[in-house]
py3Dmol code that shows the C-alpha trace and the ligand (Angstrom):
import py3Dmol

protein = """\
ATOM      1  CA  UNK A   1      59.764  76.802  97.812  1.00  0.00           C
ATOM      2  CA  UNK A   2      59.704  75.198 101.144  1.00  0.00           C
ATOM      3  CA  UNK A   3      61.841  76.544 103.979  1.00  0.00           C
ATOM      4  CA  UNK A   4      62.487  74.852 107.350  1.00  0.00           C
ATOM      5  CA  UNK A   5      62.396  77.061 110.256  1.00  0.00           C
ATOM      6  CA  UNK A   6      62.652  76.729 114.004  1.00  0.00           C
ATOM      7  CA  UNK A   7      59.997  78.166 116.438  1.00  0.00           C
ATOM      8  CA  UNK A   8      59.989  79.097 120.054  1.00  0.00           C
ATOM      9  CA  UNK A   9      56.269  78.456 120.699  1.00  0.00           C
ATOM     10  CA  UNK A  10      53.944  75.700 119.389  1.00  0.00           C
ATOM     11  CA  UNK A  11      50.649  76.547 121.190  1.00  0.00           C
ATOM     12  CA  UNK A  12      48.910  79.857 120.655  1.00  0.00           C
ATOM     13  CA  UNK A  13      45.777  81.380 121.957  1.00  0.00           C
ATOM     14  CA  UNK A  14      43.040  82.008 119.558  1.00  0.00           C
ATOM     15  CA  UNK A  15      40.221  84.378 119.373  1.00  0.00           C
ATOM     16  CA  UNK A  16      38.107  82.124 117.141  1.00  0.00           C
ATOM     17  CA  UNK A  17      34.849  81.155 118.922  1.00  0.00           C
ATOM     18  CA  UNK A  18      35.205  77.466 118.112  1.00  0.00           C
ATOM     19  CA  UNK A  19      38.497  76.930 119.969  1.00  0.00           C
ATOM     20  CA  UNK A  20      40.593  78.338 122.776  1.00  0.00           C
ATOM     21  CA  UNK A  21      44.123  77.200 121.403  1.00  0.00           C
ATOM     22  CA  UNK A  22      45.527  76.659 117.984  1.00  0.00           C
ATOM     23  CA  UNK A  23      48.722  74.963 116.571  1.00  0.00           C
ATOM     24  CA  UNK A  24      49.663  75.943 113.086  1.00  0.00           C
ATOM     25  CA  UNK A  25      52.260  73.351 111.772  1.00  0.00           C
ATOM     26  CA  UNK A  26      53.189  75.450 108.694  1.00  0.00           C
ATOM     27  CA  UNK A  27      53.363  79.219 107.704  1.00  0.00           C
ATOM     28  CA  UNK A  28      51.738  79.358 104.263  1.00  0.00           C
ATOM     29  CA  UNK A  29      49.414  76.819 102.424  1.00  0.00           C
ATOM     30  CA  UNK A  30      50.159  75.089  99.247  1.00  0.00           C
ATOM     31  CA  UNK A  31      46.321  74.782  98.583  1.00  0.00           C
ATOM     32  CA  UNK A  32      46.613  78.508  97.622  1.00  0.00           C
ATOM     33  CA  UNK A  33      42.911  79.589  97.739  1.00  0.00           C
ATOM     34  CA  UNK A  34      42.721  82.858  95.986  1.00  0.00           C
ATOM     35  CA  UNK A  35      40.239  84.366  98.629  1.00  0.00           C
ATOM     36  CA  UNK A  36      42.345  83.054 101.841  1.00  0.00           C
ATOM     37  CA  UNK A  37      42.642  85.671 104.617  1.00  0.00           C
ATOM     38  CA  UNK A  38      45.726  83.847 106.012  1.00  0.00           C
ATOM     39  CA  UNK A  39      47.886  85.467 103.214  1.00  0.00           C
ATOM     40  CA  UNK A  40      47.441  88.957 104.744  1.00  0.00           C
ATOM     41  CA  UNK A  41      46.645  88.087 108.177  1.00  0.00           C
ATOM     42  CA  UNK A  42      48.901  86.180 110.744  1.00  0.00           C
ATOM     43  CA  UNK A  43      52.442  85.056 110.400  1.00  0.00           C
ATOM     44  CA  UNK A  44      52.605  84.847 106.517  1.00  0.00           C
ATOM     45  CA  UNK A  45      52.264  88.551 105.956  1.00  0.00           C
ATOM     46  CA  UNK A  46      55.557  89.083 107.768  1.00  0.00           C
ATOM     47  CA  UNK A  47      57.519  86.844 105.062  1.00  0.00           C
ATOM     48  CA  UNK A  48      58.275  87.577 101.670  1.00  0.00           C
ATOM     49  CA  UNK A  49      56.821  84.416 100.357  1.00  0.00           C
ATOM     50  CA  UNK A  50      54.305  83.893  97.542  1.00  0.00           C
ATOM     51  CA  UNK A  51      50.910  82.642  98.634  1.00  0.00           C
ATOM     52  CA  UNK A  52      50.192  79.182  97.609  1.00  0.00           C
ATOM     53  CA  UNK A  53      53.872  78.506  96.649  1.00  0.00           C
ATOM     54  CA  UNK A  54      56.069  79.230  99.551  1.00  0.00           C
ATOM     55  CA  UNK A  55      55.721  77.544 102.753  1.00  0.00           C
ATOM     56  CA  UNK A  56      57.734  77.694 106.045  1.00  0.00           C
ATOM     57  CA  UNK A  57      57.766  74.239 107.848  1.00  0.00           C
ATOM     58  CA  UNK A  58      58.086  74.400 111.797  1.00  0.00           C
ATOM     59  CA  UNK A  59      60.858  71.776 111.857  1.00  0.00           C
ATOM     60  CA  UNK A  60      61.194  71.653 115.699  1.00  0.00           C
ATOM     61  CA  UNK A  61      57.466  72.204 116.484  1.00  0.00           C
ATOM     62  CA  UNK A  62      56.805  68.793 117.951  1.00  0.00           C
ATOM     63  CA  UNK A  63      59.886  69.116 120.188  1.00  0.00           C
ATOM     64  CA  UNK A  64      58.483  72.542 121.454  1.00  0.00           C
ATOM     65  CA  UNK A  65      55.005  71.091 121.735  1.00  0.00           C
ATOM     66  CA  UNK A  66      56.370  68.323 123.928  1.00  0.00           C
ATOM     67  CA  UNK A  67      57.685  70.882 126.369  1.00  0.00           C
ATOM     68  CA  UNK A  68      54.403  73.008 126.461  1.00  0.00           C
ATOM     69  CA  UNK A  69      51.663  70.350 126.377  1.00  0.00           C
ATOM     70  CA  UNK A  70      51.847  69.061 129.980  1.00  0.00           C
ATOM     71  CA  UNK A  71      51.577  72.638 131.372  1.00  0.00           C
ATOM     72  CA  UNK A  72      48.627  73.425 129.134  1.00  0.00           C
ATOM     73  CA  UNK A  73      45.288  73.791 130.871  1.00  0.00           C
ATOM     74  CA  UNK A  74      42.399  71.565 129.488  1.00  0.00           C
ATOM     75  CA  UNK A  75      40.827  73.472 126.634  1.00  0.00           C
ATOM     76  CA  UNK A  76      39.886  72.741 123.050  1.00  0.00           C
ATOM     77  CA  UNK A  77      42.390  73.060 120.234  1.00  0.00           C
ATOM     78  CA  UNK A  78      42.019  73.966 116.502  1.00  0.00           C
ATOM     79  CA  UNK A  79      44.353  72.367 114.052  1.00  0.00           C
ATOM     80  CA  UNK A  80      45.023  74.906 112.394  1.00  0.00           C
ATOM     81  CA  UNK A  81      43.685  78.424 111.967  1.00  0.00           C
ATOM     82  CA  UNK A  82      46.116  79.831 109.308  1.00  0.00           C
ATOM     83  CA  UNK A  83      46.677  77.035 106.970  1.00  0.00           C
ATOM     84  CA  UNK A  84      45.218  73.710 106.009  1.00  0.00           C
ATOM     85  CA  UNK A  85      46.587  71.020 108.358  1.00  0.00           C
ATOM     86  CA  UNK A  86      46.664  68.521 105.607  1.00  0.00           C
ATOM     87  CA  UNK A  87      48.104  70.432 102.772  1.00  0.00           C
ATOM     88  CA  UNK A  88      50.321  68.656 100.426  1.00  0.00           C
ATOM     89  CA  UNK A  89      53.574  68.850 102.441  1.00  0.00           C
ATOM     90  CA  UNK A  90      52.026  67.218 105.451  1.00  0.00           C
ATOM     91  CA  UNK A  91      52.442  64.066 103.498  1.00  0.00           C
ATOM     92  CA  UNK A  92      56.238  64.328 103.920  1.00  0.00           C
ATOM     93  CA  UNK A  93      56.575  66.072 107.241  1.00  0.00           C
ATOM     94  CA  UNK A  94      53.750  64.645 109.223  1.00  0.00           C
ATOM     95  CA  UNK A  95      53.608  67.555 111.700  1.00  0.00           C
ATOM     96  CA  UNK A  96      49.760  67.350 111.874  1.00  0.00           C
ATOM     97  CA  UNK A  97      49.919  63.610 112.421  1.00  0.00           C
ATOM     98  CA  UNK A  98      52.336  64.236 115.372  1.00  0.00           C
ATOM     99  CA  UNK A  99      50.458  67.018 116.936  1.00  0.00           C
ATOM    100  CA  UNK A 100      47.202  64.870 116.778  1.00  0.00           C
ATOM    101  CA  UNK A 101      49.171  62.069 118.599  1.00  0.00           C
ATOM    102  CA  UNK A 102      50.143  64.328 121.408  1.00  0.00           C
ATOM    103  CA  UNK A 103      46.663  66.105 121.779  1.00  0.00           C
ATOM    104  CA  UNK A 104      44.805  62.773 121.833  1.00  0.00           C
ATOM    105  CA  UNK A 105      47.006  61.217 124.324  1.00  0.00           C
ATOM    106  CA  UNK A 106      46.405  64.289 126.584  1.00  0.00           C
ATOM    107  CA  UNK A 107      42.616  63.786 125.838  1.00  0.00           C
ATOM    108  CA  UNK A 108      42.188  67.373 124.596  1.00  0.00           C
ATOM    109  CA  UNK A 109      38.997  68.197 122.397  1.00  0.00           C
ATOM    110  CA  UNK A 110      40.360  68.920 118.855  1.00  0.00           C
ATOM    111  CA  UNK A 111      38.678  70.657 116.017  1.00  0.00           C
ATOM    112  CA  UNK A 112      39.988  70.015 112.357  1.00  0.00           C
ATOM    113  CA  UNK A 113      38.724  71.966 109.328  1.00  0.00           C
ATOM    114  CA  UNK A 114      40.248  70.706 105.903  1.00  0.00           C
ATOM    115  CA  UNK A 115      39.573  70.498 102.254  1.00  0.00           C
ATOM    116  CA  UNK A 116      42.157  67.575 101.874  1.00  0.00           C
ATOM    117  CA  UNK A 117      41.671  63.936 101.650  1.00  0.00           C
ATOM    118  CA  UNK A 118      45.107  63.465 103.276  1.00  0.00           C
ATOM    119  CA  UNK A 119      43.116  63.383 106.569  1.00  0.00           C
ATOM    120  CA  UNK A 120      42.208  59.821 105.647  1.00  0.00           C
ATOM    121  CA  UNK A 121      45.772  58.881 106.489  1.00  0.00           C
ATOM    122  CA  UNK A 122      45.155  59.646 109.960  1.00  0.00           C
ATOM    123  CA  UNK A 123      41.827  57.679 110.609  1.00  0.00           C
ATOM    124  CA  UNK A 124      43.665  55.389 112.994  1.00  0.00           C
ATOM    125  CA  UNK A 125      44.266  58.294 115.208  1.00  0.00           C
ATOM    126  CA  UNK A 126      40.892  60.062 114.596  1.00  0.00           C
ATOM    127  CA  UNK A 127      39.122  56.801 115.691  1.00  0.00           C
ATOM    128  CA  UNK A 128      41.025  56.816 119.132  1.00  0.00           C
ATOM    129  CA  UNK A 129      39.321  59.901 120.390  1.00  0.00           C
ATOM    130  CA  UNK A 130      35.569  60.892 120.705  1.00  0.00           C
ATOM    131  CA  UNK A 131      36.623  64.471 121.165  1.00  0.00           C
ATOM    132  CA  UNK A 132      37.662  65.180 117.598  1.00  0.00           C
ATOM    133  CA  UNK A 133      35.289  67.363 115.687  1.00  0.00           C
ATOM    134  CA  UNK A 134      35.864  67.469 111.865  1.00  0.00           C
ATOM    135  CA  UNK A 135      34.467  69.836 109.408  1.00  0.00           C
ATOM    136  CA  UNK A 136      35.126  69.364 105.621  1.00  0.00           C
ATOM    137  CA  UNK A 137      34.910  72.557 103.541  1.00  0.00           C
ATOM    138  CA  UNK A 138      32.793  72.427 100.384  1.00  0.00           C
ATOM    139  CA  UNK A 139      32.502  75.964  98.942  1.00  0.00           C
ATOM    140  CA  UNK A 140      30.585  75.111  95.644  1.00  0.00           C
ATOM    141  CA  UNK A 141      29.237  72.081  93.725  1.00  0.00           C
ATOM    142  CA  UNK A 142      30.961  73.387  90.559  1.00  0.00           C
ATOM    143  CA  UNK A 143      34.464  72.004  90.060  1.00  0.00           C
ATOM    144  CA  UNK A 144      35.131  74.802  87.365  1.00  0.00           C
ATOM    145  CA  UNK A 145      34.639  77.285  90.117  1.00  0.00           C
ATOM    146  CA  UNK A 146      36.684  75.336  92.391  1.00  0.00           C
ATOM    147  CA  UNK A 147      39.623  75.507  89.971  1.00  0.00           C
ATOM    148  CA  UNK A 148      39.292  79.340  89.800  1.00  0.00           C
ATOM    149  CA  UNK A 149      39.323  79.942  93.635  1.00  0.00           C
ATOM    150  CA  UNK A 150      41.085  76.837  94.984  1.00  0.00           C
ATOM    151  CA  UNK A 151      43.577  75.779  92.521  1.00  0.00           C
ATOM    152  CA  UNK A 152      45.493  73.417  94.819  1.00  0.00           C
ATOM    153  CA  UNK A 153      42.633  71.879  96.626  1.00  0.00           C
ATOM    154  CA  UNK A 154      41.018  68.433  96.280  1.00  0.00           C
ATOM    155  CA  UNK A 155      38.173  68.481  93.636  1.00  0.00           C
ATOM    156  CA  UNK A 156      34.472  68.782  94.846  1.00  0.00           C
ATOM    157  CA  UNK A 157      33.865  65.118  93.913  1.00  0.00           C
ATOM    158  CA  UNK A 158      36.853  64.097  96.095  1.00  0.00           C
ATOM    159  CA  UNK A 159      35.672  65.959  98.997  1.00  0.00           C
ATOM    160  CA  UNK A 160      32.088  64.412  98.950  1.00  0.00           C
ATOM    161  CA  UNK A 161      33.855  61.046  98.612  1.00  0.00           C
ATOM    162  CA  UNK A 162      36.066  62.019 101.612  1.00  0.00           C
ATOM    163  CA  UNK A 163      32.929  62.718 103.635  1.00  0.00           C
ATOM    164  CA  UNK A 164      31.460  59.414 102.686  1.00  0.00           C
ATOM    165  CA  UNK A 165      34.744  57.718 103.578  1.00  0.00           C
ATOM    166  CA  UNK A 166      34.789  59.366 107.036  1.00  0.00           C
ATOM    167  CA  UNK A 167      31.142  58.289 107.535  1.00  0.00           C
ATOM    168  CA  UNK A 168      32.084  54.718 106.580  1.00  0.00           C
ATOM    169  CA  UNK A 169      34.673  54.700 109.404  1.00  0.00           C
ATOM    170  CA  UNK A 170      32.008  56.074 111.808  1.00  0.00           C
ATOM    171  CA  UNK A 171      33.810  59.530 111.991  1.00  0.00           C
ATOM    172  CA  UNK A 172      31.051  62.112 111.897  1.00  0.00           C
ATOM    173  CA  UNK A 173      31.628  65.302 109.912  1.00  0.00           C
ATOM    174  CA  UNK A 174      29.892  68.606 109.411  1.00  0.00           C
ATOM    175  CA  UNK A 175      30.407  70.598 106.275  1.00  0.00           C
ATOM    176  CA  UNK A 176      31.740  74.169 106.061  1.00  0.00           C
ATOM    177  CA  UNK A 177      30.189  76.007 103.214  1.00  0.00           C
ATOM    178  CA  UNK A 178      32.546  79.053 103.174  1.00  0.00           C
ATOM    179  CA  UNK A 179      33.174  81.072 101.645  1.00  0.00           C
ATOM    180  CA  UNK A 180      29.993  80.324  99.685  1.00  0.00           C
ATOM    181  CA  UNK A 181      31.263  80.409  96.002  1.00  0.00           C
ATOM    182  CA  UNK A 182      29.088  80.526  92.927  1.00  0.00           C
ATOM    183  CA  UNK A 183      27.020  77.133  93.202  1.00  0.00           C
ATOM    184  CA  UNK A 184      23.787  75.489  92.534  1.00  0.00           C
ATOM    185  CA  UNK A 185      22.869  75.609  96.259  1.00  0.00           C
ATOM    186  CA  UNK A 186      19.820  73.549  96.139  1.00  0.00           C
ATOM    187  CA  UNK A 187      21.788  70.754  94.415  1.00  0.00           C
ATOM    188  CA  UNK A 188      24.699  71.076  96.871  1.00  0.00           C
ATOM    189  CA  UNK A 189      22.435  71.005  99.947  1.00  0.00           C
ATOM    190  CA  UNK A 190      20.682  67.862  98.649  1.00  0.00           C
ATOM    191  CA  UNK A 191      23.898  66.173  97.952  1.00  0.00           C
ATOM    192  CA  UNK A 192      25.100  66.874 101.473  1.00  0.00           C
ATOM    193  CA  UNK A 193      21.879  66.595 103.605  1.00  0.00           C
ATOM    194  CA  UNK A 194      22.275  62.874 104.244  1.00  0.00           C
ATOM    195  CA  UNK A 195      26.071  62.871 104.554  1.00  0.00           C
ATOM    196  CA  UNK A 196      26.841  65.395 107.178  1.00  0.00           C
ATOM    197  CA  UNK A 197      25.476  66.571 110.747  1.00  0.00           C
ATOM    198  CA  UNK A 198      25.304  70.228 110.231  1.00  0.00           C
ATOM    199  CA  UNK A 199      26.301  72.825 107.777  1.00  0.00           C
ATOM    200  CA  UNK A 200      27.909  75.957 108.522  1.00  0.00           C
ATOM    201  CA  UNK A 201      27.644  78.701 105.997  1.00  0.00           C
ATOM    202  CA  UNK A 202      29.796  81.882 105.747  1.00  0.00           C
ATOM    203  CA  UNK A 203      29.911  84.568 103.146  1.00  0.00           C
ATOM    204  CA  UNK A 204      33.037  85.662 101.279  1.00  0.00           C
ATOM    205  CA  UNK A 205      34.995  88.017 103.458  1.00  0.00           C
ATOM    206  CA  UNK A 206      37.359  90.639 102.029  1.00  0.00           C
ATOM    207  CA  UNK A 207      35.492  90.692  98.852  1.00  0.00           C
ATOM    208  CA  UNK A 208      37.644  93.497  97.456  1.00  0.00           C
ATOM    209  CA  UNK A 209      40.573  91.191  97.171  1.00  0.00           C
ATOM    210  CA  UNK A 210      39.010  88.791  94.618  1.00  0.00           C
ATOM    211  CA  UNK A 211      36.624  91.174  92.915  1.00  0.00           C
ATOM    212  CA  UNK A 212      38.733  91.066  89.827  1.00  0.00           C
ATOM    213  CA  UNK A 213      38.874  87.408  89.558  1.00  0.00           C
ATOM    214  CA  UNK A 214      34.981  87.406  89.707  1.00  0.00           C
ATOM    215  CA  UNK A 215      35.001  90.116  86.917  1.00  0.00           C
ATOM    216  CA  UNK A 216      37.431  88.063  84.971  1.00  0.00           C
ATOM    217  CA  UNK A 217      35.177  85.005  84.970  1.00  0.00           C
ATOM    218  CA  UNK A 218      31.965  87.004  84.622  1.00  0.00           C
ATOM    219  CA  UNK A 219      30.818  86.017  88.017  1.00  0.00           C
ATOM    220  CA  UNK A 220      30.210  89.420  89.747  1.00  0.00           C
ATOM    221  CA  UNK A 221      26.552  88.892  90.306  1.00  0.00           C
ATOM    222  CA  UNK A 222      27.584  86.291  92.935  1.00  0.00           C
ATOM    223  CA  UNK A 223      29.165  89.180  95.017  1.00  0.00           C
ATOM    224  CA  UNK A 224      25.890  90.508  95.655  1.00  0.00           C
ATOM    225  CA  UNK A 225      24.188  90.146  99.244  1.00  0.00           C
ATOM    226  CA  UNK A 226      21.149  88.477  97.513  1.00  0.00           C
ATOM    227  CA  UNK A 227      23.143  85.668  96.171  1.00  0.00           C
ATOM    228  CA  UNK A 228      24.339  84.815  99.699  1.00  0.00           C
ATOM    229  CA  UNK A 229      20.889  85.261 101.023  1.00  0.00           C
ATOM    230  CA  UNK A 230      19.567  82.767  98.317  1.00  0.00           C
ATOM    231  CA  UNK A 231      22.230  80.111  99.065  1.00  0.00           C
ATOM    232  CA  UNK A 232      21.311  80.455 102.898  1.00  0.00           C
ATOM    233  CA  UNK A 233      17.645  80.144 102.142  1.00  0.00           C
ATOM    234  CA  UNK A 234      18.098  76.881  99.990  1.00  0.00           C
ATOM    235  CA  UNK A 235      20.357  75.261 102.695  1.00  0.00           C
ATOM    236  CA  UNK A 236      17.812  76.253 105.474  1.00  0.00           C
ATOM    237  CA  UNK A 237      15.066  74.739 103.229  1.00  0.00           C
ATOM    238  CA  UNK A 238      16.907  71.348 102.932  1.00  0.00           C
ATOM    239  CA  UNK A 239      18.609  71.031 106.224  1.00  0.00           C
ATOM    240  CA  UNK A 240      16.057  72.763 108.566  1.00  0.00           C
ATOM    241  CA  UNK A 241      16.922  75.432 110.982  1.00  0.00           C
ATOM    242  CA  UNK A 242      18.566  72.960 113.613  1.00  0.00           C
ATOM    243  CA  UNK A 243      20.961  71.701 111.390  1.00  0.00           C
ATOM    244  CA  UNK A 244      22.444  75.027 109.946  1.00  0.00           C
ATOM    245  CA  UNK A 245      24.374  77.813 111.439  1.00  0.00           C
TER     246      UNK A 245
END
"""
ligand_1 = """\
8
LIG
S 43.126 75.593 102.327
Fe 42.434 77.054 103.876
S 44.320 77.960 104.830
Fe 44.922 76.884 102.799
S 44.747 78.475 101.223
Fe 42.663 77.607 101.250
S 41.438 78.660 102.750
Fe 43.694 79.174 103.281
"""
view = py3Dmol.view(width=600, height=400)
view.addModel(protein, "pdb")
view.setStyle({"model": 0}, {"cartoon": {"style": "trace"}})
view.addModel(ligand_1, "xyz")
view.setStyle({"model": 1}, {"stick": {}})
view.zoomTo()
view.show()
């Protein structure tokens, strides 16, 4: 279910190292990743919604942003920390698109991390600024694994194609391998090495929340520390130490 709500504030301070401010256009995310921390951290935990199904749309967000933006000191923005800014309903509501318009017109540096090829809709805006930094999340090379953990997301081939399309428009991207899910890491690293600038790798946090799912699909060995170390090593070998973090 989708619920339209009004908010009093658009811009929030974030403690995430890559950015100073964040704007979350939605509370909840239709991508519905099973491992997603945003279902129990942040505003969603104060709702009665079901993760992946229920989303609260900040209907008056742009109006509030227009009041705040002129008074905001020059810092970088992350759109968005607690939901995918290009989740399915963005197609209808265009909140992310309107946030982008505002931030670009004020020349703020912007960071966007997404799994969604809906970002291609906004290529016209993305090309207007040299200060937009995009990361596409690719958590595995195996689409069967993707279907288990990221049921509402674009497929892995679609995400690779998305990176290629952004490259074709001279919009450089990095890849976020996080959380690193079961994968053939050598194969994925070799697939990405000529497509992205850098890769950023992260382990699965809050493993206890998805342990049963790993068990159900007989993937438990991937929860071991050694599996993550092997993935990191494979990517390091292919990317070299200057292109990995
Ligand atoms: S796309 Fe991102 S925010 Fe949305 S459910 Fe998946 S991990 Fe969470």
